C-alpha positions, 0 to 999 in steps of 0.5 A: 852069589852075585858072581853065580848070578852074573855067570848064569845071566851070561850063560843065558845070553850066550845060549839065546844068541846061540839059538838065534844064530842056529835058527838063522843058519838053519833057515839059510841052509833050508832055503838053499836046499829048497832052491836046489831041489826046486831048480832041479825039479823045474829043469827036469820038468822043462826037459820033459815038456820040451821033449814031448813038444819036440817029438810031437812037432817032429811027428807033425812035420813028418806027416806034413812032408809025407803028405806033400811028397805024396801029393807031388807024386799025384796021389789023390787027396783022399788017399793021402788023408787016409794014410796020414791021418790028416783030414781031406780039407787039410790035404787039400790046403796043402795041395794048394800050397804045393 
């Protein structure tokens, strides 16, 4: 009988250790998967934001260059403003820089 109790105790100890080890491994794997997903999602969002900002900046630079070129050609500030969407004040400011 004592042998069976000792065996049962050892089995319980082994079971408890196994459960503890399983939980630790599960947590580690869960954290690893979460980090991978977070990094991928962050990278995706960063690229998206970067593209949006890049496109907007490129559009703005294109408009400014068009306005400068038009002003150099002698086109009136009001006309440049109507074609570019810039205000007359913004075009006038560019005109002073050209």
